[in-house]
C-alpha positions as semicolon CSV with decimal commas, in nm:
position;residue;x (nm);y (nm);z (nm)
1;X;3,548;12,627;9,965
2;X;3,187;12,538;10,023
3;X;3,055;12,189;9,972
4;X;2,852;12,309;9,671
5;X;3,166;12,449;9,501
6;X;3,351;12,126;9,577
7;X;3,071;11,921;9,417
8;X;3,074;12,142;9,104
9;X;3,452;12,109;9,066
10;X;3,436;11,733;9,122
11;X;3,165;11,696;8,858
12;X;3,358;11,914;8,611
13;X;3,672;11,699;8,650
14;X;3,468;11,379;8,625
15;X;3,322;11,491;8,290
16;X;3,665;11,599;8,160
17;X;3,836;11,275;8,257
18;X;3,556;11,048;8,135
19;X;3,458;11,225;7,813
20;X;3,740;11,467;7,734
21;X;3,735;11,843;7,715
22;X;3,595;12,000;7,400
23;X;3,740;12,336;7,306
24;X;3,554;12,598;7,102
25;X;3,788;12,536;6,806
26;X;3,757;12,157;6,817
27;X;3,515;12,166;6,520
28;X;3,792;12,271;6,275
29;X;3,905;11,995;6,038
30;X;4,245;11,840;6,090
31;X;4,427;11,528;6,192
32;X;4,591;11,437;6,427
33;X;4,394;11,581;6,718
34;X;4,483;11,641;7,081
35;X;4,374;11,337;7,281
36;X;4,250;11,555;7,567
37;X;4,071;11,854;7,409
38;X;4,024;11,733;7,046
39;X;4,169;12,045;6,881
40;X;4,329;11,977;6,543
41;X;4,709;11,983;6,539
42;X;4,760;11,914;6,169
43;X;4,622;12,026;5,836
44;X;4,445;12,356;5,778
45;X;4,266;12,334;6,114
46;X;4,598;12,299;6,293
47;X;4,734;12,610;6,123
48;X;4,423;12,810;6,219
49;X;4,440;12,694;6,582
50;X;4,809;12,778;6,599
51;X;4,739;13,131;6,473
52;X;4,433;13,190;6,692
53;X;4,533;13,015;7,014
54;X;4,905;12,949;6,980
55;X;4,855;12,579;7,044
56;X;5,063;12,309;6,883
57;X;5,173;11,954;6,970
58;X;5,349;11,929;7,304
59;X;5,723;11,860;7,278
60;X;5,694;11,605;7,560
61;X;5,387;11,421;7,427
62;X;5,295;11,477;7,061
63;X;4,948;11,323;7,117
64;X;4,850;11,623;7,333
65;X;4,857;11,997;7,277
66;X;5,085;12,238;7,465
67;X;4,799;12,365;7,683
């Protein structure tokens, strides 16, 4: 791994850990939301995300999705 690649990966993780990761479907309405990627896990948005991506609340931590 080159130093440039290492810097890009470090910066990507820094932005994820400081600001959270936004998924392409995070704009759908719904509550509650995953605390890491902000996808809806309830309501109509949660049903759409489950159909499209197969994501639902994690059995180990219901505040996060099963990503």
